[in-house]
C-alpha positions as CSV (number, residue, x, y, z in Angstrom):
1,X,-56.7,-51.7,-46.3
2,X,-57.0,-55.7,-46.1
3,X,-59.9,-57.4,-46.7
4,X,-61.6,-60.0,-44.5
5,X,-61.0,-63.6,-45.7
6,X,-64.8,-65.3,-46.6
7,X,-64.0,-68.0,-44.2
8,X,-63.6,-65.6,-41.2
9,X,-66.7,-63.5,-42.2
10,X,-68.9,-66.9,-42.3
11,X,-67.4,-68.0,-38.9
12,X,-68.2,-64.7,-37.4
13,X,-71.7,-64.8,-38.9
14,X,-72.1,-68.1,-37.3
15,X,-70.7,-66.8,-33.8
16,X,-73.4,-63.9,-33.9
17,X,-76.2,-66.1,-35.0
18,X,-75.5,-68.4,-31.8
19,X,-75.5,-65.5,-29.4
20,X,-78.7,-63.9,-31.1
21,X,-80.3,-67.3,-31.1
22,X,-79.2,-67.7,-27.2
23,X,-80.6,-64.2,-26.2
24,X,-84.1,-65.0,-28.4
25,X,-84.5,-68.2,-26.4
26,X,-83.8,-66.0,-23.2
27,X,-80.6,-67.8,-22.4
28,X,-78.6,-64.7,-22.7
29,X,-80.0,-61.3,-21.5
30,X,-77.2,-59.0,-22.8
31,X,-77.5,-55.2,-22.1
32,X,-80.0,-52.3,-23.3
33,X,-78.4,-49.8,-25.3
34,X,-80.6,-47.1,-23.5
35,X,-84.2,-47.0,-22.2
36,X,-86.6,-48.2,-25.0
37,X,-83.5,-48.8,-27.3
38,X,-81.8,-52.2,-28.7
39,X,-80.7,-55.1,-26.5
40,X,-77.0,-56.0,-27.4
41,X,-75.9,-59.5,-26.7
42,X,-72.3,-59.1,-28.7
43,X,-70.4,-56.5,-30.8
44,X,-68.0,-58.1,-33.5
45,X,-64.9,-56.1,-34.6
46,X,-62.2,-57.0,-37.0
47,X,-60.5,-59.1,-34.7
48,X,-62.2,-58.3,-31.4
49,X,-65.4,-59.2,-30.1
50,X,-67.3,-57.9,-27.0
51,X,-70.0,-60.3,-25.2
52,X,-72.6,-59.2,-22.8
53,X,-74.8,-61.3,-20.3
54,X,-75.9,-61.3,-16.9
55,X,-73.3,-62.3,-14.3
56,X,-75.0,-65.7,-13.5
57,X,-73.6,-69.2,-13.3
58,X,-76.4,-70.1,-15.9
59,X,-75.7,-67.3,-18.6
60,X,-71.7,-68.0,-18.1
61,X,-72.1,-71.4,-18.7
62,X,-74.2,-70.7,-21.7
63,X,-71.9,-68.2,-23.1
64,X,-68.7,-70.8,-22.6
65,X,-70.8,-73.5,-24.4
66,X,-71.1,-71.3,-27.6
67,X,-67.5,-70.2,-27.3
68,X,-66.5,-73.7,-27.3
69,X,-68.7,-74.7,-30.5
70,X,-67.3,-71.8,-32.3
71,X,-63.6,-72.6,-31.3
72,X,-64.4,-76.2,-32.5
73,X,-65.8,-75.1,-35.7
74,X,-63.4,-72.3,-36.4
75,X,-60.2,-73.5,-35.0
76,X,-59.3,-70.4,-33.4
77,X,-58.7,-70.0,-29.8
78,X,-60.7,-67.6,-27.7
79,X,-58.6,-65.5,-25.3
């Protein structure tokens, strides 16, 4: 089993932080896992990410801003 390189782990933590902060600030709304459950803005796996937001121009633009910052900092392309 391969380990995740430390740099990739810290970059994923940075993306997770930006998404969590945008959700806390009301800029992204995510989805509820169930009635009374936790709100999810993202799920990060080994090399996959699922991002959740409302389908509004404002939230989509904010999500694109976060992804652009992540791309610039990490050097990774988001496809």
